[in-house]
C-alpha positions as CSV (number, residue, x, y, z in Angstrom):
1,X,79.3,-3.8,-64.6
2,X,78.1,-0.3,-63.8
3,X,75.6,0.3,-61.1
4,X,72.4,2.4,-61.1
5,X,73.0,5.9,-59.6
6,X,69.5,5.9,-58.1
7,X,69.3,2.5,-56.3
8,X,72.9,1.2,-56.8
9,X,71.6,-2.0,-58.4
10,X,73.9,-3.4,-61.0
11,X,72.8,-2.4,-64.5
12,X,72.6,-5.2,-67.0
13,X,74.6,-3.4,-69.8
14,X,78.0,-4.0,-71.4
15,X,80.0,-0.8,-71.4
16,X,81.7,-1.7,-74.7
17,X,78.3,-2.3,-76.4
18,X,76.6,1.1,-75.7
19,X,77.0,4.4,-77.6
20,X,76.4,8.0,-76.7
21,X,72.7,8.7,-77.0
22,X,71.6,5.2,-76.1
23,X,68.9,4.9,-73.3
24,X,69.2,2.2,-70.7
25,X,66.9,1.4,-67.9
26,X,67.5,0.0,-64.4
27,X,65.7,-3.4,-64.0
28,X,65.3,-2.8,-60.3
29,X,63.9,0.8,-60.0
30,X,62.9,1.5,-63.7
31,X,64.8,4.7,-63.9
32,X,65.9,5.5,-67.5
33,X,69.4,6.9,-68.2
34,X,70.9,8.3,-71.4
35,X,74.5,7.4,-72.1
36,X,76.3,10.8,-72.3
37,X,79.8,9.4,-72.3
38,X,81.4,6.1,-73.1
39,X,85.0,6.4,-71.8
40,X,84.4,6.6,-68.9
41,X,80.8,5.6,-68.9
42,X,78.6,8.5,-67.9
43,X,74.8,8.3,-67.4
44,X,72.2,11.1,-67.1
45,X,68.6,10.6,-65.9
46,X,66.3,10.9,-68.9
47,X,63.4,12.6,-67.0
48,X,65.7,15.3,-65.6
49,X,66.7,16.3,-69.1
50,X,63.0,16.4,-70.2
51,X,62.1,18.7,-67.3
52,X,64.8,21.2,-68.3
53,X,63.7,21.1,-71.9
54,X,60.1,21.7,-70.9
55,X,61.1,24.7,-68.8
56,X,63.1,26.1,-71.8
57,X,60.2,25.6,-74.1
58,X,57.8,27.4,-71.7
59,X,60.3,30.3,-71.4
60,X,60.5,30.7,-75.1
61,X,56.7,30.7,-75.4
62,X,56.5,33.5,-72.7
63,X,58.8,35.7,-74.7
64,X,56.5,35.8,-77.7
């Protein structure tokens, strides 16, 4: 069973039951992760991705 990259608590997910794009949350710390790879399992924090997208959106607005 994979562990949370933030708090190292075991994540209650089955690696063979998730697909790329799924969002999973840690029961202990509440951090949400998107599944970005399944073999091997790779997780990326959801809120980090949102911050990058927000910055890009603001950059595009500044260019207009």
